[in-house]
C-alpha positions in Angstrom: -11.6 -1.3 27.2 -10.3 -3.4 30.1 -13.8 -4.9 30.5 -14.0 -5.8 26.8 -10.5 -7.4 27.0 -11.4 -9.5 30.0 -14.6 -10.7 28.4 -12.7 -11.8 25.4 -9.9 -13.5 27.3 -11.8 -15.6 29.9 -12.9 -19.2 29.2 -16.6 -18.6 30.2 -18.8 -15.6 31.1 -21.3 -16.1 33.9 -24.4 -13.9 33.2 -27.7 -13.1 34.7 -29.5 -13.6 31.4 -27.5 -15.1 28.5 -29.8 -13.4 26.0 -29.1 -9.9 27.3 -25.4 -10.6 27.5 -25.4 -12.1 24.0 -26.4 -8.7 22.6 -23.3 -7.0 24.2 -21.0 -9.8 23.1 -22.3 -9.8 19.5 -21.9 -6.0 19.3 -18.2 -6.3 20.2 -17.7 -9.5 18.3 -16.8 -11.5 21.4 -17.1 -15.2 21.0 -16.6 -16.3 24.7 -19.2 -19.0 25.7 -21.7 -18.0 28.4 -23.2 -19.8 31.4 -26.3 -18.6 33.2 -26.0 -17.6 36.8 -28.8 -15.7 38.5 -30.9 -15.5 41.7 -32.7 -18.8 41.0 -29.5 -20.8 40.3 -29.3 -23.8 42.6 -26.4 -25.3 44.5 -25.5 -27.6 41.6 -24.8 -24.5 39.4 -22.5 -23.1 42.2 -20.7 -26.5 42.4 -20.3 -26.4 38.6 -18.7 -22.9 38.7 -16.4 -23.8 41.6 -15.4 -27.0 39.7 -14.5 -24.9 36.6 -12.4 -22.6 38.8 -10.7 -25.4 40.5 -9.8 -26.9 37.1 -8.0 -23.7 36.2 -10.6 -22.0 34.1 -10.9 -18.2 34.1 -14.5 -16.9 34.5 -16.0 -13.4 34.3 -19.3 -12.5 36.0 -21.6 -9.8 34.5 -25.1 -8.6 35.4 -27.9 -7.2 33.3 -27.6 -3.9 35.0 -25.7 -2.4 37.9 -22.6 -3.8 39.6 -22.3 -7.6 40.0 -22.2 -8.6 43.7 -24.0 -5.5 45.0 -27.6 -6.4 45.9 -27.0 -9.2 43.4 -26.6 -13.0 43.6 -23.0 -12.6 42.5 -22.2 -11.7 46.1 -23.3 -15.2 47.3 -21.3 -16.8 44.6 -18.1 -15.0 45.6 -18.7 -16.0 49.2 -19.1 -19.6 48.2 -15.9 -19.5 46.1 -13.9 -18.0 48.9 -15.1 -20.7 51.3 -14.1 -23.5 48.9 -11.1 -22.0 47.1 -9.7 -19.2 49.2 -6.1 -18.7 48.3 -6.4 -20.8 45.2 -8.1 -18.3 43.0 -7.7 -14.6 42.3 -10.9 -12.5 42.3 -10.6 -9.1 40.6 -13.1 -6.3 40.3 -13.4 -4.7 36.8 -15.3 -1.5 37.8 -18.3 -0.3 35.8 -21.4 1.7 36.4 -22.6 1.6 40.0 -26.2 2.7 40.8 -25.3 3.7 44.3 -22.4 6.1 43.5 -24.0 7.3 40.3 -27.2 8.4 42.1 -25.3 9.9 45.0 -23.1 11.9 42.7 -26.0 13.9 41.2 -28.3 13.9 44.3 -27.2 17.3 45.7 -27.3 15.6 49.1 -24.2 15.7 51.3 -22.5 12.3 50.8 -19.4 12.3 53.0 -21.4 9.7 55.0 -24.3 7.6 53.9 -26.0 4.2 54.6 -26.8 1.7 51.8 -29.6 -0.7 52.7 -30.2 -2.5 49.5 -33.8 -3.7 48.6 -36.6 -3.4 51.2 -38.1 -6.8 52.2 -41.2 -7.6 50.2 -43.4 -8.4 53.3 -42.0 -9.5 56.6 -39.8 -6.8 58.2 -40.7 -4.2 55.7 -42.1 -1.6 58.1 -39.2 -2.1 60.5 -36.8 -1.6 57.5 -38.5 1.7 56.6 -38.5 2.8 60.2 -34.7 2.4 60.3 -34.5 4.6 57.2 -36.5 7.3 58.8 -34.5 7.1 62.1 -31.0 7.0 60.4 -28.6 9.8 61.3 -27.2 9.7 57.8 -28.6 9.8 54.3 -29.9 6.4 53.2 -29.7 4.8 49.8 -32.1 2.0 48.8 -33.0 0.1 45.7 -36.6 -0.6 44.7 -38.3 -2.4 41.8 -41.0 -1.0 39.5 -43.5 -3.3 41.2 -43.1 -1.6 44.6 -41.8 1.9 44.1 -45.1 3.6 44.6 -45.9 1.5 47.6 -42.4 2.3 49.1 -42.9 6.0 48.7 -46.3 5.8 50.3 -45.0 3.9 53.2 -42.0 6.2 53.6 -44.4 9.2 53.5 -46.5 7.7 56.3 -43.6 7.0 58.6 -41.4 10.0 57.9 -41.0 12.9 60.3 -41.7 15.8 57.9 -39.4 18.1 59.9 -36.5 15.7 59.7 -36.9 14.5 56.1 -35.1 17.3 54.3 -35.0 15.9 50.8 -35.7 12.9 48.7 -34.2 12.0 45.3 -35.5 9.2 43.1 -33.5 8.1 40.1 -34.8 5.8 37.5 -32.9 3.8 34.9 -29.5 5.2 35.7 -27.0 5.4 32.8 -29.7 4.1 30.4 -31.8 5.7 27.6 -34.7 6.7 29.9 -32.8 8.0 32.9 -35.0 10.3 35.0 -34.3 12.2 38.2 -37.1 13.2 40.5 -36.3 15.8 43.3 -38.2 17.7 45.8 -41.0 17.0 48.2 -41.8 13.3 48.7 -45.5 13.9 48.0 -44.7 15.6 44.6 -42.3 12.8 43.6 -44.9 10.2 44.4 -47.6 12.1 42.4 -45.4 12.4 39.3 -44.5 8.7 39.3 -48.1 7.6 40.0 -49.6 9.7 37.2 -47.1 8.6 34.6 -47.2 4.8 33.7 -43.9 5.2 31.8 -42.3 6.4 35.0 -43.2 3.1 36.7 -40.8 1.1 34.5 -37.2 0.1 35.1 -35.1 0.1 38.3 -35.1 2.8 40.9 -32.5 4.2 43.4 -34.0 6.2 46.2 -31.9 8.6 48.4 -33.5 9.9 51.6 -31.6 12.9 52.8 -31.3 14.2 56.3 
């Protein structure tokens, strides 16, 4: 309810995709104007946003899925705002679904300590990234896209020490209609996702237990 109130009270809503956000706003009859802000937004868009804030406007930031600012371009925007307007604006978090904590909470893996590493690099540094996962003392949480989930699981399987990799949990489309949880041996999870084209859609959270 707080989130809906905020979206109705601010002057503008910054959103990853205005078309996606429009569906939410229409459902709740919220008339607030939207401004696109996403990973491809340039420096001019950031300057526009900072100018609005400097002029006293109240802005909300939403994402298509997940938590804004976590493995999300919203983090860079907040950094830029703090550099330019630190002390002049108040930045508040309006908590919502978080893929990291949602996945960990149902993983069955001890989570008193864990490492979050975000998205693996697409090319350069990818093997080093995966090696750090395998060598980590603590459970590791990563995000992966539908385009690379099978590749990631294959790479992890090649580098993993089978005696040290106690469990893997892959969660797809958390908090959405097609939420799916895969548990067990890495080889079995990889086989299930590979053999089911529908399982290769959406966004993935992978937890590598120790």
